[in-house]
C-alpha positions in Angstrom: 19.5 -30.8 -12.9 17.8 -32.2 -9.8 18.6 -29.1 -7.9 17.1 -26.9 -10.7 14.1 -29.0 -10.7 13.5 -28.8 -7.0 14.2 -25.1 -7.0 11.6 -24.7 -9.9 8.9 -26.8 -8.0 9.6 -25.0 -4.7 9.0 -21.6 -6.5 5.8 -22.8 -8.1 4.4 -23.8 -4.7 5.1 -20.8 -2.8 2.6 -18.0 -2.7 3.4 -14.9 -4.7 4.6 -12.1 -2.8 1.8 -9.6 -2.4 2.3 -5.9 -3.0 0.6 -3.2 -1.0 -1.7 -0.7 -2.3 0.0 2.7 -2.7 -1.3 6.2 -2.4 0.1 7.9 -5.4 -1.6 11.4 -5.5 -4.2 13.4 -3.4 -6.1 16.5 -4.4 -8.1 18.2 -1.7 -10.6 21.0 -2.1 -12.7 22.7 0.4 -16.4 24.0 0.1 -17.9 25.7 3.1 -17.1 23.5 6.1 -16.4 20.4 4.4 -13.6 18.9 2.2 -13.6 16.6 -0.9 -10.5 14.2 -1.4 -9.7 12.8 -4.7 -7.2 9.9 -4.2 -5.3 8.1 -6.7 -4.3 4.6 -5.7 -2.2 2.0 -7.5 -2.4 -1.6 -6.7 -1.9 -4.7 -8.8 -5.6 -6.0 -8.2 -5.9 -9.5 -9.2 -9.7 -10.1 -8.5 -11.8 -10.5 -5.6 -9.1 -12.3 -3.5 -6.6 -9.6 -3.8 -7.7 -5.8 -4.4 -7.3 -2.3 -2.9 -10.4 -2.1 -0.8 -10.4 1.1 1.4 -8.5 4.2 1.6 -8.8 6.4 4.7 -8.0 9.9 5.9 -6.2 10.3 9.4 -5.1 13.3 11.5 -1.4 13.2 12.6 -2.4 11.8 16.1 -4.0 8.6 14.2 -7.7 9.6 14.5 -9.7 8.4 11.5 -11.6 11.3 9.8 -13.0 9.6 6.8 -12.8 6.6 4.8 -13.8 5.4 1.3 -14.7 1.8 0.9 -13.9 0.5 -2.6 -16.6 -1.7 -3.7 -14.8 -3.9 -6.3 -11.4 -4.8 -7.7 -9.8 -2.6 -10.2 -8.2 -5.2 -12.5 -8.3 -3.2 -15.6 -7.8 0.3 -14.1 -4.3 1.1 -12.7 -4.1 3.5 -11.1 -7.5 4.6 -10.3 -8.8 7.7 -8.7 -12.0 7.8 -6.3 -13.4 10.7 -4.3 -15.0 11.3 -0.9 -17.0 14.4 -0.4 -18.4 16.0 2.8 -15.4 15.3 5.1 -15.4 17.2 8.3 -12.1 18.2 9.6 -11.9 19.3 13.1 -10.7 23.0 13.8 -7.1 23.3 14.1 -6.1 20.4 11.9 -4.2 21.5 8.9 -2.3 18.4 7.8 -3.8 14.9 7.2 -2.4 11.4 6.4 -3.9 9.4 3.5 -3.4 5.5 3.6 -4.6 2.6 1.4 -5.5 -0.9 2.4 -5.9 -4.0 0.3 -7.3 -7.5 1.1 -4.0 -9.3 1.3 -1.4 -7.0 2.9 -3.4 -4.7 4.9 -2.6 -1.1 5.4 0.2 -0.1 3.2 3.2 1.9 4.3 3.2 4.2 1.2 1.1 7.0 2.5 0.7 10.6 1.6 0.8 13.6 4.0 -1.4 16.3 2.7 -1.6 20.1 3.7 -5.3 21.2 3.8 -6.2 24.2 1.7 
């Protein structure tokens, strides 16, 4: 009984393991010389202390080509999709990486590699 009580008390005092933001889907379109990215993110937003707050576009060398700052938690919207228009991609780049960030775990490892249209 004492062992169970200690285990329960210990579990109650440890912080919950945070989950990273996950890029679930990406749709890309091109208009003239710029791209629009529609990115779907899943994260168990809990409020202002733990929410997905940024997603970004990188080339395969790690250079950031664009980013979308998410202005608020999406507690009641899981997953959610947000767009970024007017993204200029340098000539010769045909594949990009999309990654998401949250306020607790940072940049998640569940990224999407996308071939540009």
